[in-house]
C-alpha positions in Angstrom: 0.0 0.0 0.0 2.8 2.4 0.9 4.7 1.5 -2.2 1.7 2.1 -4.4 1.1 5.5 -2.8 4.7 6.6 -3.4 4.7 5.3 -7.0 1.3 6.9 -7.7 2.6 10.4 -6.7 5.9 9.9 -8.6 4.1 8.8 -11.8 1.9 12.0 -11.6 5.1 14.0 -11.3 6.7 12.1 -14.2 3.8 12.7 -16.6 4.0 16.4 -15.8 7.7 16.6 -16.4 7.5 14.5 -19.5 5.6 17.2 -21.4 8.1 19.9 -20.3 11.1 17.8 -21.2 9.6 17.0 -24.6 9.0 20.7 -25.3 12.6 21.6 -24.2 14.0 18.8 -26.5 12.1 20.0 -29.5 13.0 23.6 -28.9 16.7 22.6 -28.5 16.5 20.7 -31.7 15.1 23.7 -33.6 17.3 26.4 -32.1 20.5 24.3 -32.1 23.5 24.1 -29.8 25.8 27.1 -29.4 28.4 25.4 -27.2 32.1 25.0 -28.0 32.9 22.0 -30.3 35.1 19.3 -28.7 38.5 18.9 -30.3 39.0 15.2 -29.4 37.1 12.4 -31.1 34.5 10.4 -29.2 34.4 6.7 -29.5 30.8 5.3 -30.0 31.3 1.7 -28.6 34.5 1.7 -26.5 34.5 -1.8 -25.1 32.8 -4.0 -27.7 33.8 -7.7 -27.4 36.2 -6.9 -24.4 36.3 -8.2 -20.9 37.4 -5.6 -18.2 38.9 -8.2 -15.9 38.7 -11.8 -14.8 40.3 -13.7 -12.0 39.8 -15.9 -8.9 38.3 -14.6 -5.7 36.9 -16.2 -2.6 33.1 -15.7 -2.0 31.3 -16.5 1.3 28.4 -18.8 0.7 25.7 -18.0 3.2 23.6 -21.1 2.8 26.4 -23.5 3.9 28.6 -21.0 5.8 31.6 -21.7 3.6 34.1 -19.7 1.6 34.3 -21.0 -2.0 36.8 -20.2 -4.7 35.0 -18.5 -7.6 36.1 -17.3 -11.1 34.9 -13.7 -11.5 34.4 -12.0 -14.9 33.7 -8.3 -15.4 32.3 -8.0 -19.0 32.1 -4.8 -21.0 28.8 -3.8 -19.3 30.4 -3.8 -15.8 28.3 -6.6 -14.3 30.1 -8.8 -11.8 29.6 -12.4 -13.0 30.8 -15.3 -10.7 31.4 -18.8 -12.1 32.0 -22.0 -10.3 35.6 -21.9 -11.7 37.5 -20.9 -14.9 36.6 -24.2 -16.6 32.9 -23.5 -16.1 33.4 -20.1 -17.8 35.3 -21.5 -20.7 32.7 -24.3 -21.2 30.0 -21.6 -21.2 28.2 -23.1 -18.2 25.7 -20.9 -16.2 27.2 -18.4 -13.8 26.5 -18.8 -10.1 25.9 -15.1 -9.3 25.3 -12.0 -11.3 25.6 -8.7 -9.5 24.7 -5.2 -10.5 26.7 -3.0 -8.2 24.6 0.2 -8.5 24.1 1.8 -5.0 26.8 -0.5 -3.4 29.8 0.6 -1.4 33.1 -1.3 -1.7 34.5 -1.9 1.8 38.0 -3.3 2.5 37.7 -3.9 6.2 35.3 -6.0 8.4 35.3 -3.1 10.9 33.8 -0.7 8.3 31.2 -3.3 7.5 30.2 -4.0 11.1 29.9 -0.3 11.8 27.4 0.1 8.9 25.5 -3.1 9.9 25.2 -1.9 13.5 23.9 1.5 12.5 21.3 -0.1 10.1 19.4 -1.6 13.1 19.7 0.8 16.1 19.9 -0.8 19.5 21.1 -4.2 18.2 24.9 -4.5 18.7 26.7 -7.7 19.6 28.0 -7.6 23.2 31.7 -7.7 23.9 33.0 -11.3 23.5 30.2 -12.3 21.1 31.0 -13.3 17.6 30.2 -10.5 15.0 28.0 -11.1 12.0 31.0 -11.6 9.8 34.6 -12.8 10.2 37.1 -13.1 7.3 39.7 -15.9 7.1 42.3 -13.5 5.6 43.3 -9.9 6.3 42.1 -8.8 2.8 38.3 -8.7 2.6 36.2 -7.1 -0.2 32.6 -6.5 0.9 29.8 -5.0 -1.2 27.4 -3.2 1.1 24.0 -1.8 0.1 21.6 0.0 2.4 18.6 -2.0 1.3 19.7 -5.0 -0.9 21.7 -8.1 0.1 25.4 -7.9 0.8 28.3 -9.8 -0.9 31.3 -11.0 1.0 34.6 -11.8 -0.8 38.3 -12.0 0.2 41.7 -12.4 -1.4 45.1 -13.5 -0.3 47.3 -10.4 -0.5 47.2 -6.6 -0.3 48.2 -6.3 -3.9 45.2 -8.4 -5.0 42.9 -6.5 -2.7 43.9 -3.1 -4.2 43.4 -4.4 -7.7 40.0 -6.0 -7.0 39.0 -2.9 -5.1 39.8 -0.7 -8.1 37.8 -3.1 -10.3 34.8 -3.2 -8.0 34.8 0.6 -7.6 34.8 1.0 -11.4 31.8 -1.3 -11.6 30.0 0.7 -8.9 30.9 4.0 -10.7 29.7 2.7 -14.1 26.4 1.1 -12.8 25.6 4.1 -10.7 25.6 6.1 -13.9 22.7 4.0 -15.3 20.4 6.6 -16.6 21.4 7.1 -20.3 22.4 10.7 -21.2 21.5 10.0 -24.8 17.8 10.2 -23.9 16.8 13.8 -24.3 13.3 13.4 -23.0 12.9 10.4 -20.7 16.1 11.0 -18.7 15.5 14.7 -17.8 11.8 14.0 -17.2 12.7 11.2 -14.7 15.4 13.1 -12.8 13.2 16.2 -12.6 10.3 14.1 -11.3 12.5 12.5 -8.6 13.7 16.0 -7.6 10.2 17.5 -7.5 8.8 14.5 -5.5 11.6 14.8 -2.9 11.1 18.6 -2.6 7.4 18.0 -2.0 8.5 16.0 1.0 10.8 18.9 2.2 13.9 16.9 1.1 16.2 19.4 -0.7 19.9 19.0 -1.6 21.8 16.1 -3.2 20.7 12.5 -2.8 23.2 9.6 -2.5 20.9 7.0 -3.8 20.3 8.4 -7.3 22.1 5.3 -8.5 21.5 2.8 -11.3 18.8 2.7 -13.9 15.4 4.3 -13.5 13.8 1.3 -11.8 16.6 1.0 -9.3 16.5 4.7 -8.5 12.7 4.6 -8.0 13.0 1.5 -5.8 15.5 3.4 -3.7 13.1 6.3 -3.4 10.4 4.0 -2.1 12.7 2.2 0.3 13.9 5.6 1.7 10.3 6.1 3.0 9.4 2.5 3.7 12.5 1.4 5.6 12.1 3.5 8.8 8.5 2.3 9.1 9.5 -1.3 8.5 12.4 -1.0 11.0 10.1 0.4 13.8 7.5 -2.3 13.1 9.6 -5.4 12.7 12.8 -4.5 14.6 11.4 -5.0 18.1 10.0 -8.4 17.1 13.3 -9.9 16.0 14.5 -12.7 18.3 17.8 -14.3 19.1 21.4 -13.0 19.6 22.4 -9.6 18.2 24.2 -11.1 15.2 21.3 -13.4 14.4 18.9 -10.4 14.5 21.2 -8.5 12.2 21.3 -11.3 9.7 17.5 -11.6 9.8 17.1 -7.9 9.3 19.4 -7.9 6.2 17.4 -10.8 4.8 14.1 -9.0 5.4 15.3 -5.7 3.9 16.5 -7.6 0.8 13.2 -9.4 0.4 11.2 -6.2 0.7 13.6 -4.5 -1.7 13.0 -7.2 -4.3 9.2 -6.9 -3.9 9.4 -3.2 -4.2 11.6 -3.5 -7.3 9.1 -5.8 -9.1 6.2 -3.5 -8.3 8.2 -0.4 -9.3 9.3 -1.9 -12.6 5.7 -2.8 -13.6 4.3 0.6 -12.7 7.1 2.6 -14.2 6.9 0.6 -17.5 3.1 1.3 -17.6 3.5 5.1 -17.2 6.4 5.1 -19.7 4.2 3.3 -22.3 1.4 5.8 -21.7 3.7 8.7 -22.2 5.2 7.2 -25.4 1.7 6.6 -26.7 0.8 10.3 -26.2 4.2 11.6 -27.5 3.3 11.9 -31.3 0.3 14.1 -30.5 2.1 16.2 -28.0 5.1 16.7 -30.4 2.7 17.7 -33.1 1.2 20.4 -30.9 4.6 21.7 -29.9 5.9 22.0 -33.4 2.7 23.7 -34.6 2.4 26.2 -31.7 6.1 26.6 -30.7 6.1 30.4 -30.9 2.9 30.7 -28.9 4.1 28.3 -26.2 7.4 30.3 -25.9 5.5 33.6 -25.7 3.1 32.2 -23.1 6.0 30.8 -21.0 7.9 34.1 -21.2 4.8 36.0 -20.0 4.4 33.6 -17.1 8.2 33.9 -16.3 8.0 37.7 -16.3 5.1 37.7 -13.7 6.9 35.2 -11.4 10.2 37.1 -11.8 8.6 40.3 -10.6 7.3 38.5 -7.5 10.3 36.2 -6.7 13.4 37.9 -8.0 13.7 40.7 -5.4 13.5 38.1 -2.6 15.8 35.7 -4.4 18.5 38.4 -5.0 18.5 39.4 -1.3 18.9 35.7 -0.4 21.7 35.2 -2.9 23.5 38.4 -1.7 23.4 37.4 2.0 23.6 33.6 2.0 25.2 32.4 -1.3 27.4 35.0 -3.0 30.0 35.2 -0.1 30.6 31.4 -0.4 30.7 30.9 -4.2 34.4 31.4 -4.5 35.1 29.1 -1.6 33.0 26.3 -3.1 34.5 26.8 -6.5 38.1 26.6 -5.1 37.2 23.4 -3.1 35.9 21.9 -6.3 38.6 23.1 -8.6 41.7 21.8 -6.8 40.9 18.0 -6.7 39.1 18.0 -10.0 41.9 19.7 -11.9 44.5 17.5 -10.2 42.6 14.5 -11.4 42.5 15.7 -15.0 46.2 16.6 -14.8 46.8 13.1 -13.7 44.8 11.8 -16.6 47.1 13.8 -18.9 50.2 12.5 -17.2 49.1 8.9 -17.3 48.3 9.2 -21.1 51.6 11.0 -21.7 53.6 8.4 -19.8 51.9 5.4 -21.6 52.5 6.9 -25.1 56.1 7.9 -24.2 56.9 4.4 -22.8 55.4 2.9 -25.9 57.6 5.1 -28.1 60.8 4.2 -26.1 60.0 0.5 -26.4 59.6 0.9 -30.2 63.0 2.6 -30.4 64.7 -0.1 -28.3 62.9 -3.3 -29.3 61.4 -3.1 -32.8 58.9 -1.5 -35.2 55.4 -2.3 -36.3 54.9 -5.5 -34.3 55.8 -3.8 -31.1 53.6 -0.9 -31.9 50.6 -3.2 -32.5 51.2 -5.0 -29.2 51.3 -1.6 -27.3 48.4 -0.1 -29.1 46.2 -3.1 -28.2 46.8 -2.2 -24.6 46.7 1.6 -25.0 43.4 1.6 -26.9 41.5 0.7 -23.7 43.6 2.6 -21.2 40.6 4.6 -20.0 38.9 1.4 -18.9 41.9 0.0 -17.0 40.7 0.4 -13.4 44.1 0.0 -11.9 46.0 2.5 -14.2 43.1 5.0 -13.8 43.0 4.6 -10.0 45.6 7.4 -9.5 43.4 9.8 -11.4 40.2 8.8 -9.5 42.0 9.1 -6.1 42.7 12.8 -6.7 39.0 13.4 -6.7 38.6 11.5 -3.4 40.3 14.4 -1.7 37.2 16.6 -2.3 36.0 18.2 1.0 33.5 21.0 1.4 34.1 21.2 5.1 31.6 23.7 6.8 30.1 24.5 3.4 28.6 21.0 3.3 26.4 21.6 6.3 25.5 25.2 5.4 24.2 24.1 1.9 22.6 20.8 3.0 25.0 18.6 0.9 24.6 15.2 2.5 27.6 13.8 0.7 30.2 14.8 -1.9 30.0 11.3 -3.6 27.7 12.7 -6.3 30.3 15.2 -7.4 33.2 12.8 -7.0 31.7 10.1 -9.2 30.6 12.7 -11.8 34.1 14.1 -12.1 35.6 10.6 -12.3 33.2 9.7 -15.2 34.4 12.8 -17.0 38.0 11.8 -16.4 37.5 8.4 -17.9 35.7 9.9 -20.9 38.4 12.4 -21.5 41.1 9.7 -21.4 39.2 7.6 -23.9 38.7 10.5 -26.2 42.4 11.3 -26.1 43.4 7.7 -26.7 40.9 7.3 -29.6 42.1 10.6 -31.2 45.7 9.5 -30.9 45.1 6.0 -32.4 43.0 7.5 -35.2 45.7 10.0 -36.2 48.5 7.4 -35.9 46.5 4.8 -38.0 46.2 7.4 -40.7 49.9 8.1 -40.7 51.1 4.5 -40.7 50.8 4.0 -44.4 53.0 7.0 -45.1 55.9 6.1 -42.8 59.1 4.3 -43.6 61.4 3.0 -40.9 61.4 3.0 -37.1 62.8 6.6 -36.8 60.0 8.1 -38.8 57.5 6.1 -36.8 58.8 7.4 -33.5 59.0 11.0 -34.7 55.4 10.8 -35.9 54.2 9.3 -32.6 55.8 12.3 -30.8 54.2 14.9 -33.1 50.8 13.2 -32.8 51.1 13.1 -29.0 51.8 16.8 -28.9 48.8 17.6 -31.1 46.5 15.4 -28.9 47.7 16.9 -25.7 46.9 20.4 -27.0 43.4 19.2 -27.9 43.1 17.5 -24.5 44.0 20.7 -22.6 41.3 22.6 -24.5 38.6 19.9 -24.0 39.6 19.4 -20.4 39.1 23.1 -19.7 35.7 23.1 -21.3 34.5 20.0 -19.5 35.8 21.2 -16.1 34.2 24.6 -16.5 30.9 23.0 -17.3 31.2 20.6 -14.4 32.0 23.5 -12.0 29.0 25.5 -13.1 26.7 22.4 -12.8 28.1 21.5 -9.4 27.7 25.1 -8.0 24.1 25.1 -9.2 23.5 21.7 -7.7 24.8 22.9 -4.4 23.1 26.4 -4.3 19.8 26.0 -6.0 18.3 23.5 -3.5 19.5 25.8 -0.7 17.8 28.8 -2.2 14.6 26.9 -2.9 14.5 25.8 0.8 15.1 29.4 2.0 12.5 30.9 -0.3 9.8 28.2 0.2 8.1 29.8 3.3 7.5 33.1 1.5 7.2 32.1 -2.1 5.9 28.5 -2.5 2.4 29.1 -1.2 1.8 32.0 -3.6 2.7 30.1 -6.8 -0.8 28.7 -7.3 -2.2 32.1 -8.3 0.1 32.1 -11.4 -1.6 28.9 -12.8 -4.4 31.0 -14.5 -1.8 32.7 -16.7 -1.2 29.4 -18.6 -3.4 28.6 -21.6 -5.1 25.2 -21.1 -3.8 23.9 -24.4 -0.2 24.5 -23.3 -0.6 23.3 -19.7 1.2 20.1 -20.5 4.4 22.0 -21.6 4.5 24.9 -19.1 4.6 24.3 -15.3 4.5 27.0 -12.7 6.9 25.1 -10.5 9.5 24.6 -13.2 9.3 28.3 -14.3 9.7 29.4 -10.6 12.9 27.2 -10.4 14.2 28.8 -13.6 13.8 32.3 -12.1 15.6 31.2 -8.9 18.4 29.8 -11.1 18.7 33.0 -13.0 19.1 34.9 -9.7 22.4 33.1 -8.9 23.6 32.1 -12.4 25.2 35.4 -13.1 27.4 35.1 -10.0 28.4 31.5 -10.8 29.3 32.3 -14.4 31.4 35.3 -13.2 33.2 33.2 -10.6 34.1 30.5 -13.2 35.1 33.2 -15.8 37.4 34.9 -13.3 39.1 31.6 -12.5 39.7 31.1 -16.2 41.0 34.6 -16.8 43.5 34.1 -14.0 44.5 30.7 -15.6 43.8 28.9 -12.3 44.3 25.2 -12.7 45.0 25.6 -16.4 41.5 26.7 -17.3 41.1 28.5 -20.7 39.0 31.7 -21.2 35.7 31.3 -22.9 36.9 33.4 -25.8 39.8 30.9 -26.4 39.0 28.8 -29.5 41.2 26.4 -31.5 40.9 27.5 -35.1 41.5 25.3 -38.1 42.6 22.5 -35.9 42.5 19.3 -38.0 39.3 20.2 -39.9 39.1 16.6 -41.3 39.7 14.9 -38.0 36.0 14.4 -37.2 35.5 12.8 -40.6 38.1 10.2 -39.6 36.3 9.5 -36.4 33.3 8.3 -38.4 35.2 5.4 -39.9 35.3 1.7 -38.9 36.8 1.1 -35.4 40.4 0.1 -35.5 41.3 -3.4 -34.4 45.1 -3.3 -34.2 45.6 -7.0 -33.7 43.3 -8.1 -36.5 44.5 -5.6 -39.0 48.3 -6.1 -38.5 48.7 -9.6 -37.1 47.8 -11.3 -40.3 45.2 -13.7 -38.7 42.6 -14.6 -41.3 40.6 -17.5 -39.9 38.1 -16.7 -37.1 38.5 -18.7 -33.9 35.8 -21.3 -32.9 33.3 -20.0 -30.3 34.8 -21.6 -27.2 38.4 -20.6 -28.1 37.3 -17.1 -28.9 35.8 -16.8 -25.4 38.8 -18.4 -23.8 41.1 -15.8 -25.5 38.7 -12.9 -25.0 40.5 -9.6 -25.1 41.0 -8.4 -21.5 41.7 -4.8 -20.4 43.4 -5.7 -17.1 45.8 -8.7 -16.7 45.1 -11.3 -14.1 47.2 -11.0 -10.9 49.7 -13.7 -10.6 52.4 -14.5 -8.1 56.1 -14.3 -9.0 56.0 -18.0 -9.8 53.2 -17.4 -12.3 50.6 -19.4 -10.2 47.3 -17.9 -9.0 47.3 -17.7 -5.2 44.2 -19.9 -5.0 46.1 -22.8 -6.7 49.0 -23.0 -4.3 47.2 -25.1 -1.8 45.0 -24.7 1.2 47.8 -23.9 3.6 48.0 -20.5 1.9 44.8 -19.5 3.7 46.5 -19.4 7.1 48.6 -16.3 6.8 50.7 -15.5 9.9 48.7 -12.3 10.6 45.3 -13.8 9.7 42.8 -14.2 12.5 42.6 -17.8 13.8 39.3 -19.6 14.0 37.5 -19.0 17.2 37.0 -22.3 19.0 33.9 -21.0 20.8 32.3 -19.6 17.7 28.9 -20.9 16.7 28.6 -23.1 13.6 27.1 -20.2 11.7 30.2 -18.0 11.9 31.6 -17.4 8.4 35.3 -17.6 9.5 35.7 -21.4 9.6 39.1 -21.9 8.0 38.5 -25.7 8.3 35.5 -25.3 6.0 37.7 -23.5 3.5 40.3 -26.2 3.6 37.6 -28.8 3.2 36.1 -26.9 0.2 39.4 -26.5 -1.5 40.4 -30.1 -0.8 37.2 -31.2 -2.6 37.6 -28.8 -5.4 39.4 -29.6 -8.7 39.4 -27.6 -12.0 36.2 -29.3 -13.2 34.6 -30.2 -9.9 31.0 -29.4 -9.0 30.3 -28.3 -12.5 26.9 -29.7 -13.5 26.8 -31.3 -16.9 24.5 -29.7 -19.4 22.1 -32.6 -19.3 21.6 -32.2 -15.6 20.8 -28.5 -15.7 17.1 -28.0 -14.7 14.7 -25.1 -14.9 14.7 -23.3 -11.6 11.6 -21.6 -10.2 12.0 -18.2 -8.7 11.6 -17.9 -5.0 8.7 -16.0 -3.7 9.8 -12.4 -3.0 7.9 -12.2 0.3 8.9 -15.6 1.6 11.5 -14.2 3.9 9.3 -11.5 5.5 7.8 -12.6 8.9 4.1 -12.2 9.3 3.9 -13.0 13.0 5.3 -11.3 16.1 8.2 -13.7 16.3 10.9 -14.0 13.6 13.1 -17.0 13.7 16.8 -16.3 13.4 17.9 -16.6 9.7 20.8 -15.9 7.6 20.6 -13.5 4.6 18.9 -14.6 1.5 20.6 -17.7 0.1 23.5 -17.5 -2.4 23.9 -20.0 -5.1 24.7 -23.5 -3.8 27.7 -25.2 -5.4 25.5 -28.1 -6.4 22.4 -26.2 -7.3 20.9 -26.3 -10.8 20.9 -23.0 -12.6 18.3 -21.0 -14.4 18.5 -22.3 -17.9 16.7 -25.0 -19.8 18.4 -28.3 -20.4 21.1 -28.3 -23.1 21.5 -24.5 -23.3 24.9 -22.8 -23.2 26.0 -20.4 -20.5 24.3 -17.0 -20.7 26.5 -14.2 -21.9 26.3 -10.8 -20.3 24.1 -8.5 -22.4 24.9 -4.9 -23.5 22.5 -3.4 -21.0 24.1 -0.8 -18.8 22.6 -2.4 -15.7 25.2 -5.1 -16.0 22.9 -7.8 -14.7 21.0 -9.6 -17.4 22.5 -12.5 -19.1 21.4 -13.9 -22.5 22.1 -16.9 -24.6 21.9 -17.1 -28.3 20.2 -20.5 -28.0 17.6 -19.4 -25.4 15.1 -16.6 -26.0 14.2 -16.4 -22.3 16.3 -13.8 -20.4 16.1 -13.2 -16.7 14.3 -9.9 -16.1 13.9 -10.0 -12.3 16.3 -8.5 -9.8 16.4 -11.3 -7.3 17.9 -14.6 -6.8 16.0 -17.7 -7.7 15.3 -20.3 -5.2 18.2 -22.3 -6.7 20.7 -19.6 -6.2 21.2 -17.7 -9.5 20.8 -14.0 -8.9 19.2 -12.3 -11.8 19.0 -8.5 -12.0 19.3 -5.7 -9.4 
């Protein structure tokens, strides 16, 4: 009932915002874009047919309290796919778990995790001497924590592995959080504006940490934000057992409710989307026919609201915002610009190292080998980590409380995504120019000189585009910080008076002009001048290598963008001389991988060296008095590894059965007493998976959510966001 009420209100907001977004899109299309043109080329499909990373990792299996060795693959859509072992992956057997990491936090210590778990259920904390909810058999855990959904527990054998996996996991989180497509010029702005308007109607201004994932995930988070406190106060006191048992039960209940909310949200959102799409042709026809009249009507409404609101808004800006704009901008500029400078440095170093290797070791063959690696530098989580870490230094200190900024993570992730995009644009431009030159070059010396010239040209373009991207990011961030603050300040004196302006809108245009949106535009105009001036002054002073707005690169490679429209370059295929395509299984086994697998000095994966490796000198020893449910039983890990062989526990295709999904509400207690339970079951090692007999292992799809898997021989794709009763998680 609560979910239905929240979704009903949101869908009403969405339908209102859809008309406004459609009008803005058509108007933008007619009037065109006057912004500066990017100098670097943009790659359309950066990671086609590539795997980001794959390697072995231990995962805690909650249904049997054991840690099991898993082979984890991160495909181009950034889903985390866990297989029984590498052989199962190569044989295309079904994966055990598929994780969409949107909304998750990557934790590298059990203490961090326990702190979050203890705060999720106030008043329930294990007493001193009691076993906590989780123990790790090594000193190098990797935990995926979510405020509503289930948690995932992994560990590795060394600090080097932990750092590499942490970078990979964080890249997955960063990518999946950015799940709302920016290519959508109507649906995406309508959705984000509807979310904002709904939260403001509940007096929730400022940034929101859980605007993560695709539309259904974000909307589920919105519902859970309201539902969880009520659920906690109702069910929390009824939980029985020891503190850690109640915590496990609470995690399981929260996950089960989240899954039910997700299913209901998806159905209702799909319905309202279909309704809007059905009405779109008629609405677009009205907009194109009456565009001038709609613009005139909106400007008339804006002038009336401006006369009422602007004097109050300007006083508020002058007293509460203007004095702090330069401080906020400086706090944003330093880490962001350091991050972009590091992107430039990493790119320069990689190309320079490649050039030196060509000088010392050989010509074209060495070039092809290096270009294969360089072409996906932007998607190498470990090499890009030094760039991303610069942005982690962002702190707004006292400004954060003054302007109701709950967390800086929104700005950090946005800047990091810009960094990755700029790196890929620089690499793509470099390889395009180099590819064009190769046919004209003779000898190693000419090749090296050409690489150096092209590098200098690309760096010049990078500096220009970097300045443009950063200035836009600073303006957007300043607006994102100050506008909610102003709206909250002005609400008591202005919000109640807005209804009287509704009569100024013609009924025929009411779907495209909203009083609330026009009011926000007026408030934005009141502070926009000061923000633009602050960013302009920073550029004039050349702070952090920003360029002035009047700075334009003229006649810079006029034909370059025509080159960018060509067929993507495959260095290995074009210059290696391989003609025959590899069979399907071999192709998968030799899939191009952006990050190399970590190996020990002896060239053996840590998990293959034997069970004794689990007992590191500094690792916590098993607690003799721990209950059987404690997930730190090293004996169980030894037992599991002793039983395991490269092909062990892999179900043959003939034995794979169709699994029935578990009831989403099965874990939610209905009575006053809730029996102690562990979190929702993970896939059992011997459980059948969710495919029909004889089908091959599902391959990760191109969807940005990173969760769905599909198989060329099976038209049925998992569309849920849960785990089946047999243990294969589908989509969250």
